[in-house]
N, C-alpha and C positions, 0 to 999 in steps of 0.2 A: 606823690610818692618820692619821686626823684629828688624834689627839694628838700623833703625830710631826711632822706638818706645823705644828701650833700651836708646838711647842716649838722648832723650827728657826726660825720667823718671829720668835719671841721672843727667841731668841739673837742674830738679826741686828739687831734694833731696840735691844736693850740692850747689846750690845757696842760701846763707844764708837769704836772703830777702824773697825768695820764702816760704821756709818752716817756717820761723818765721810768715809771714802773714797768711799762712794757719793755723798754730797752734793758733794765736790769733783770728782769725775769727771763727776758730773751737769753741774755748771755748765760744766766744759770742753766737754762734748759740746753743751750748748745753745748756747755761744758759737761753735761751729762750725756749727751750724744757722742762725745769722745770716748767716754766709758763704756756705755751700753746703749744701743738703740732703743730698747724697751724702756730704760729709764728716761730717755729723751720723750718717747711717746707718753708717758705719764705726765711729765712736766709740761709738755705740749698741751694735754688735755686740761691739766689744772691752769695753766695760762688763758686757754681759751674761755674756760669757765670764768675765771677773774676778769678778763676783759668783758664778756657779756654781762656779768653782774654789775660792774662798776657803769657801763656805758647805760644800762636801764636805771639802776637805782640811783644814779647821781642826781637825776631829775627830782627825785623825792627828797634825797638828802640836801640839795641847794634850794628847794623850794621854787624850782622853775618848772615843776609839772603844771600848775595852774595856767602859767602863760603858754606853755606848749599846748594844752587841751584847748585853750581859748583861740589860738592860732589855727588849730586844726581839731574840731569838735569830734571828729570820727577816730575814736580811741583805738579801734582794731587797726586802722590804718598807720597810727603812730606806732603801736605794737610791732607791726609787720615791718615798718621801716627800721625799727631798732634792732630787730631780728636779723634782717638782711644786713645791716651794717655791722653787727657784731659777727656774723659769718664772713664777711669781707676782711675784716681786720684779723680775725683768729686765723684764717686760712693763710694770709700773707705772713703773719707771725710764725706760723707753723712751717711754712715753705723755706722761710730764711733760717730759722733757728735749726732746722732738720738737716741742713748741709753737712754738719759734722757726722749725724747719724748716718748720713747717706754714704759718706766715705767710709765709716766704719763698717756698715752693713753692705756688703759686696753687691749683692743682687738688688738692693733697695727695697725690699719686701716690705719691712716694717714702715719705711718713709711713705711708701705710696699708699699703704692701708691707713696710716695714721691721718693722710692728707684727706683721705675719703671720709674718715669718720669724725674729723674736728668740726666740721660744720655742724654736725649733729649736737655735739658738746656745746657749741655756741648758741643753738637753739634751746636746749636745755638749760643753760645758764641765764639766758635772757628771759625765758618764760618764768624760771624759779625766781628771778629778781622782780618781775613783774606781779608775782604773787606775794612775795615776802616784803618788798620794797626797801629793806634795810640791808646794806651791803655788809656790815659787820655781823649781824645775825646770821646772814646766809653763810658768810665765809666761815665763821666759827662752827656753825652747825655742819657744814660740808666737811670740815676737818674731823670733827667728833664722828660723823656718820662713816667717814672712809676709814678711820683708825679702828673704831669700836664695832660698828655693825659688820661693815664689809671684811675687814682685816681680822679681827680677833674672833667674832662669831661666825661669820660666813667663810673665812679663810680664802677669800676671792673666788669661791666656787658658786655662790648663789647667783641667780640672775637679776642682779642689782644693777644700778647705774654705772658705777666706776668700774666694777667687775666686768659688765658687759662691754663697756668702752674699751677696756685693755684686750678682751677678747677680740673685739673687731679691729684693733689696731695690729693684733697678731695675725689677722687674715682669716678669723672663724666667722663665717657668714651668720651663724646663728646669733653671735654677739652683736653683729650689725642690726639684725631684726629686733632683738630685745632691746637695745638702746635706743632704737627708733620708736618703739612702743612708749619707752619711759619720756623721751623728748616729746613726741607728739601728744601724750597725755598731759604732761605738765603744761604744754602751750594751750591745749584745750581748757585746762584749769584757769589759766591766765586770762584767756578770752572771755570765759564766763564771769570772772571776777574784776573785769575792766571798769565796769560802771560804779563800783564802789566809791565812796566819798574817800579822798585822800588828805582833807585839809587836817585830820588829827594824826596823821602818820608821822 
């Protein structure tokens, strides 16, 4: 497990597109922290989701999944290593980019709650990527879902993933519970679908 996590971390920091994307999005998230801590919390969650999606889906995109599973036939162990990797990277990303929000928010409430719930977002993103396996499909679907379903229809009041994440980042314990259910439910679906063939993806 440790070797798998180390390998995933190494891939993330050595692939130029990965760390450049993280740095650029981190600068964007930090700039929103200057304006509004809740704006930063939203962008930190989107960043954590994106990091998780690319960490898992890139193996299918770059056709390295076959080699990965040959080296480690226990696919659940691979998924758990990827989830842990995304949690670590997303947490560090959030802790660093949130410094501006922490300075803006005197008591640091939003910062602390976001640091608590971002790992759940990373689990949710990694599990969703293990199910969908295509980063572009998942990110486009995520954007449409957020704008149309949660924003326009639900008006951010329904107990849906992003609404629950934002409630949790604001300090609502019920939001944390609902978002945990979404994340663990998605992870369970990913675990059930691990054995399906991936050569045609």
